[in-house]
N, C-alpha and C positions, 0 to 999 in steps of 0.2 A: 527528635534527631537533629543534631547540629549540622549546619551546611558544610560541605566540603568543596573546595575548589582545587582542581588539578590542572596545571598548565604543562603541555608538552610541545616540543619543537621537533617534529619528525624530519623536516627539511629546513633549509635556510630561508625559504619563502613561505612557510606554513606554520601556523601555531594552532594547536588543538586545546580547547578549553572545555573541561568536563565539570559540570556542576552536579552535586547530589545532595540529598536531604531536603530540608525545608528552606525555601527561598522567601524570606519575609523581612520585616524591618530590622530584625536582629542580625541579618546577614548583609545589610546594606554596605557597611564599611568594608567587609571582605570582598564584596562584589566590586566596589569602587577601586580597591587596590588591585584586583585582578585585571580590571579594564585598563588601568594605568600601565600595568606591566605589559599587557598585550599591545597596547598602542605605542609604548616606548620602543618595542621591538620592530615596529613598522613592517609587519608581514604583508605579503601580497594576498594571502588567503588565511582566513580564520575559520576554523571549524568549531562549532558549539554543540556539545552533546548534553542534552537535558534528560536523557532516558532514565536516569536514576533519581530525578527530582520527585519528592513525595508530596510537597506542598509548594504552591506558586502563587504569590500575591502580586499586587500592583507594583511592588518594589521590583520583582523579577521582570515584569513586563517593561517597566521603565528602563531597567538594565539592558534588556534585549534590544529595545528600540534605540537607545543611546549608543550601544555598541555597534549596531548596524550602521547608524548614521556616521559615527566617528571612523569606523573602518572604511566606509565608502569615501568619506572626506579625505582620507589619506591614500586613496586610490586602490584600496583592497576590496575583497569580496568576503562576505560572511555567509557560510552555509550552516544550516541547522539540521542535525540528525532528526529522525522521526521523534515526535514529542509525546510524552505521556499524557494521559487524560487530564490530569490536574492542570497542566500547562495549556492544553487545548481549550479547556473551559474558560480560562482567563482571557486568552487571546480571542476566543469566540465572543465573549461578552463585551469586549472592547471594540473600539473603532479600528483596531489594528488587524482584524481578520484578513489574512492574505488573499483569499479567493472568495469573491461574492458572486453568486448567480442570482437570477430573478427570484427563485423560490427558497433558497437556502444558503447558508454559509458553510463552506467546506474547509475543515482544518485537518490536515493529516496528523494522526496521532497513532501511537503504537499499541494502545489498549484495544481489547476486543469490543468494548462497549461503544455504541455510537453516541455522538453528542446528543444530549436530550433535546427533544423537539421543543421543550419549553423555552429554550434560549435561542431558537432559530427565529429570524425575523418573520413577521406575519404577512408581509407584502408579497 
């Protein structure tokens, strides 16, 4: 499935970016173009919806982290809708997991399956 990027501007201060399909090296150029368009608009708030993503590689993770950094650098906020399991697994396996507790890493995702214990830290 080819990736799809949809950008909407519901208000003058907010942009909503929706990604769907497979986010991998083949979609890197499209993701970079979308990030450029979003940042050029200088919104105060950016919403990122990944619920329709079916595959998420390190390219997607790099896009997510760079977008967050660049939006913050311009004084904005990035909010991410609940993420699908394929995104949660990549975030979980990286050092970018948003919430770490003593026994487990928690990532909110929209799927019914819990994050497999095999990728939770053992400490």
